N, C-alpha and C positions, 0 to 999 in steps of 0.2 A: 636608179632608186636614190636620187639626191634628196637631201633634207629629210631623211627618215632616221629615226632612232628606235631601236627595238630593245626592250628590257624584259627580263624574266624574274618572276618571284621564285621562291624556293619550292613551289608545288611540283613543277615538271621541267627542270632546266634542260634535260636531254632533248625533249620535244622542241623547246625554243631554239636550241642550238641547231637542230636539224632543219627547222623552218628557215633560220638565217642562212644556212648553207645553200638552200634552194633559192633564196632571194639574192645571194651574193653580197650580203651586208654583214658587218660584225654584230655579235650579240653584246650589247653594252653592259658593263658591270653594275650590279645592284648590291648595296651593303645593307644588311639587316642586323641591327643590334637589339639586345634585350637589356633593359635597365634592371637594377636590383629589385625594383617593385613589380617586375614581370611585364612591364609595358614594352611594346615594340617601337623601334624607330627605323625608318627606311630612308636611305639616301640613294638617289639615282646618280651614278658617278660618271655622267657624260652630259654634254651640252644638250639642252632641250629647247632653247629659246627659238621660237617661231618655226619649230620643226614638227613633222608629223610623227607623233609618238605612239608606239604600239606596246602594250603591256600584256605579255603572255602568262596567264595564270588560270589553270583549271581549279575549280573548287572541289578538291579531293581531301581525303583524310590527312591530317586533322582539319576539317572544313572551316571551323571558326577561326583557327590560326591563320589559314591561308586567305580567308575573307578579309580579316583586319589588315593583313599584309597588303592585299590588293587595294583596299581603301586608302592606306597610307601612301602607296605608290601613285595612285590617282591624285591625291592632294599634293604630293611632291612635284608631279609633272605640271599641275596647274600653277603652283607657286614658282616654278621655273620658267613660266611664260611659254609653255608649249602651244603651238598653233592649234593642234587638234590631238586629242588623246583617245585612242581606240583600245577597248578591252578585248583581247583575244581570249575567249573563254571556251576551250574545247569541251569542258564538262561543267554544267550548271546544276549542281546537286539540289539546290533549292527549287528547281523546276517541278519537283514532285509535290511541293506544297502550293498547289495551284487553285484550290477551291476550299470553301468552308463546308466540309462534310460532317462536322460535329459541332456541338454547341461550344461557344467561347474559345475557339482556336484561331490562331493567326494565319493569314495567307502569306507565308514566308517568301514565296517567289516574287510577289509584288513588292514587299517591304525591302528585300535585298536589292531589287532593281532600283528602287528609289534611292537607296543608300549610295549605290554606284554613281548614279547621275548627280546626286548632291555632292559627292566627293570630287567630281570633275570629269566623268566619262562623257565624251561627246559622240561616241559610236560604240556598238558592240558587235563582235563577230563570234557567233556561237555555232556549236555543232550538235545536231540532233537533240533538240529540247524535248523533254519528256512529254509535254503537252503543247499543242499548237497555240493555245491561248496565252502561254507565257510570253510569246513574242510581243503581245500587246501590253504587257506589264511595264515595258520600258518606254519612256517619253523621249528617247533619242532613237535615231535610226538603228535598226538591227538587221544584220545579214545572217540568215539562218542557213547554214550548210548541212548536208547530210553525207553519210559515208556509203550510200547504196552502190555507187559506181565502183568504189574500191572493193567492197564485198562481192559484188557481182563479177568483177574481173577475176577474183580468186576462184570462184566456183565455175566459171566458164571453161576452165581447163579440165573439168571432170565430165563424166558421162551423165547427162541430164535427161536422157530419153525416158526415164521412168520416175523423174523427180517431181516433187511438189513443195511449195513454200507454205509453211504453217505459222500463223501468228498465234501467240498464246492467248490473246483476247481480241475482242472486236475493236477496242480502242486503237490498237496498232495495225488493224486490218488494211487501212489505206496505204500505209508505208509498205506493208507486206505485199500488197497488190502491185505497187510500183516496182518493188524488187523482183517480183515474179515476171513482170513485163520485160524487165531488162534481161532476164534469163530465158524468156520465152516458154515458161512452164506455168501450170495452174496454181491456184492459191486456195488455202483453207484456213479456218480460224477456230480457236477454242472458245467455248462459252464460259467465261471466268467470273467468279465472284470473290472479292477480297474481304476478309474479315478482320485482319490486322496486318502489321508490317510483314510478318513471316507466315501468315496462315491464309491460304487461298483454296478455292475449290473450282475445278473445271469439270462441269457436268458432262460435256460432250464435245466432239469435234465436228464442226460444220464444214462439209466438203468431203471429197473422195480421197482417202489416204491409204486404204487397205492394199497391202502388197507393194507400196511405193517407197521410193527413197526420199525421206523427209529432210528438208532444211528448215529448222526452227529459227525464225527471225524475231528478235526483240530489240528494243532500243538500248536497254541496259540489263545487266544481270548483277544483282547484289548478293543476296543469300541463296539464290537459285531455287527457292521454294516453288515459284511458278513453273519453271522449266521441269522440275522433278515431278510435279503434279501432272503436267502435260505428257511427260514420258509414260506415265501409267495409262493415260487414255489412249496414247498411240499404240502401246503394246496390246491393249484390248482390241484395237482395230487391226492388228496384225501387219504393221508396217515392216518393210524390208530392212531399212537402216535409218539412222538418225545422224544428222550433222547440226550443230548449234552455231548460230551467228548472232553477234550483237555489236553495236557501236562502242558502248562503254562497258568494259569488263571490270567491274568493281570487285567482284568475287570476294565478298566479305564472309568472315567466319568459316573459312575452309570450303567455300562453295565450289571452287575450281577442282579441288581434289574429289569432292563428292560427285560432281558431274563427270569428271574424268574416269572415275571408277565404275561408271555404268557401262556394262559390256556392249550394249547396242549403240552407244555413242561413239562414232568413228572419229569425230573431229570437233574441236571448239575453236571458233574464229572470232577475234575481236580486233579493235584498232587500238592505237596507242594514245587515245585521248586521256587515259588514266595510267599513271605509272604502276608497273607491277614489280613487287619486290621479289628477289630470288627465293625467299622462303615460300611465297605463294605459288611460284611456277616450278619449284623443284619436284622432280618426279612426275611431271605432267607432260608426257610426250605428245598428247593429242592437241595441245594448244598451238595456234598459229596467230601471230600478232601482225597486223597490217599497219602501215604508216599512213597517217592522214596529213603529214607535214607538207607534201606537195600541194594538196588541195588548200590548206591554210595559207601557204606562201603565195599561191596564185590569187587567192581572194584578197590578200593584203596588197599585192601588187596592183590589182585592179582598183581597189579602194583608193590607193595612193594616187593612181594615174587618172582617176575619174572615169573608169570603164565599167561596163555592166558586169555585175557579179552573177546575175541570173543566167547569163550565158553558160556558166559552169554546169547548169542542170540540163542543158540541151542534150537530147539523145545522141550518144556517141555513134 
């Protein structure tokens, strides 16, 4: 991995350090200062000239703070004559803003993508975007990874003879079907209607779930309102047990504790695309956090060496 420089913003330095351990390269230091007028200044404290630069920064709370930090990092890399700058973005929170579904609202996913490219991004490495069309918002190459293999490897160690994968809505059914194929079990989906950010309704579950061990798969869990609504429908169907899996465990507003307190939920599994504070995880013994650092590191290695990233999705 010659001529590579990896930097991290303040969003998730632990993940960046783990990625660098897998790559066998040092994590270069970044200095972030705040002026008296509350403006940020970012300095990349290592040589970038004619190097392949990778900036690891998920857009997590506080999202706007970390976004501006990323834009300044991109500008700093371009000003330092980097040969190519790749944004490694394990979580793109603005991917939820992917369409104009009300009058006079912005499409934030496209706007933020434009800002990154304008600031100097020449490539993006993302993980499980909320909507497939967000991939097309970027005018630079995007490598879109998923965590289905990591999640499937976790569940393969359990008895799946009576299991079924359930997607909370039809929009996530394609990903749930791919996950079910990896596990060799059937798939079902909820018929969901969203009324607001934290108010949803699931009228029914499409597929056979009665008496089965359910694995609920979603791309992200924020307030947990969708999963809690789905749990009510699954109980009505008389399922045997429930396990919850997602890529991005945001767990806002005490969602992790609410889900963990449900007696029929045996396990909550997520990846470390989003940092979890000790306050959020304290007292939640049902939580399992899987690392996606090896997948990100391998993708970065393949990008740097000009190898195929799509090979990472080949059936194991």
